[in-house]
N, C-alpha and C positions, 0 to 999 in steps of 0.2 A: 576813498581809502587813503589812509595816512601811511607814510613811509618814514621810518626812523632809522637812523644809523647807529649801530652799536659795535664796539670793539669786542670781539669774541672773548679775548682774554680778560677784559675788564668784567664782562658778564660772568665768566667762569669764576673769577676770583671772588666776586660778590656772592655768587651762589654757593661756592665752597666755604667761604667764610661764615655765612649764615648757617649753612647746612651743618657745618662742623660744630655748631653751638649745641648746648644742652637742650634747647627748646624742641627741636625736631626729634631728638632721641627720646625725650620725655613724652612727647605726643605719641610716638610709635609704641612705646612700652606700655603706656597707659590705655591704648585703644585697640591693640591687636591681641585678642585673647590668647593666652598661653605663651606670650612672648617672654623670653628670659634675657635677651640682649639685643641691642641695636648697634650696628657698626657700619662705618662708612665703607662703601665699595671702592674698588680700585678703578683706575682709569679705563681699563679694558671693559669692565662691567658697565661703567658710565656710558660708553659708546653703545652699549647694547640695551640701555634703558634702565639701568639700576644705579641709583646714587647711594642707597643704604641697603643693607641686609638685616632682616629681623630674624633671629634665631628663636625657635619655639621649643616647648618641652617635647613636642611630637611633630614629626614630619620634616620636610625640607625647609630650609630658610626661605623667607618671602623676599622678593625683590621690590624695592620701593623707589619710584622715580619722584623726586622732590622738585616742585615748581615754586620758585620764590618770586613774590611780587612785592617790590619795595612799598608801594602805595596801596592802601586798602580802599578800594573804590566804594565800598559800602558806606564809608563816612561821607561820601560825596554823592549819594543817591543812586549808585549802581552796585549791583552784586552779581558779578559775572565770573566765569571761569575762562581763561585763555586756553583755547583749544587749537593746536597747531594743524592746519589743513595741508600745508606744504612745508617740508623742511628745506627744500631747494627748488624754488619755482622754475629757475632756468633749466635745471636738469630733469624736472618732472618728478622729483623724489617726494613721496607722500610724507606727511607729517606724522609725528609719533602717535597721535590720536587715531590714525588710520593704518598703523603698522602692526599687524598681528604677530610679527616676528620678534618683537621686543620681548626680553626676558623679565617683564614687569608684571608684578601681581597687583600692586596698588599704586595709585597716584596720590601724592599728598601735596596739596596747595598750602602754602604758608604765607601769610600777609605780614611782612616785617613790621609795618607801621603799628599794627594793633596786636599781633600774635594770634590772630584768628586763623583757623585752618579748616580744610575740608579733605576728607579721605575717601576715595572712590575705587572700587574694584576695577582694575584696568581692562579686563576682557569684556566686562559689561559696557564700560564706556566706549571701547573701541567698536563693539558691535552696533551701538546706536549711532556712533559717529560715521560709520561706513554707510548707514542708511540716510542720515540726516545732514551731512556736512554741506552739501551743495545748497540745500534749501536754507539752512542756517546762515550760510555766507550771503545769501540774498536778503535775508531778514535783518540780521544783526551786524553790528559794526565789525569791520575787518581792518587789519593793519598789516603792513609789511615791515620787516626789519631787515636792514642791509648789514651783512657781516663782511667787512672788507678782508680781502686776502691778497696775496701777491699777484694774482691774475685779475684783479679788479673787484672780486667779491661775488656774493650771491645774495638772494633774498629769500627769507622764510616768511610764511604768512600764517596768521592766527585769526580765528573768529571768536568774538567775545559773547558767549551764550550765557544768559541768566542762569545762575546756579539752580534755581527752582525748576527751570525747564529741563535741565540735564537730569535732575533727580526724577522728575515726572516721566521722562522718556524711559529711564532705566526701569522704573516701576512698571510702566505700561508694557514693557517688553518682557521683563523677568518676574513680575510680581504675582503671577498666578494665572494660568490659562487652562482651559479645558483640553484634555488630551487630544492631540491631533490638530489643534487650532494653530494657525500660523502666527 
């Protein structure tokens, strides 16, 4: 397992700078049916899992969590999604992919290098992650990221699961079952 050190504020600035761009807004408006506007969320919303709100012609606004990856690994023979298993390893705080309390409706990954993107319903992803995360962490590459703070910092941890595996698991769980089947 690799460990990388990141400054939280640098990561936040990169994410906000990219997320503030027209690319994410355009993706959301073009791919969420009935959307009429997409707007950046406030800091309090960000802490609860929403970077953007998508207003629709009907219903409540949808909360979108945007995950920006600078490098598009598909160009280098890998096509995975970074799924956070632990947001704070030392404190035992589960990662966003296992946290059903998030006010998130969709996750949008956006690869800055190529502009490629992937949009997944959060609750479906969270459901399969709750079932598969430990197995996936044994099978696929994991990495820890150190975020320095005044008291030394903490580590978060991700598992990099092939995109096709994530979609296959979502389909297997939610793609149609006989009534009463688990």
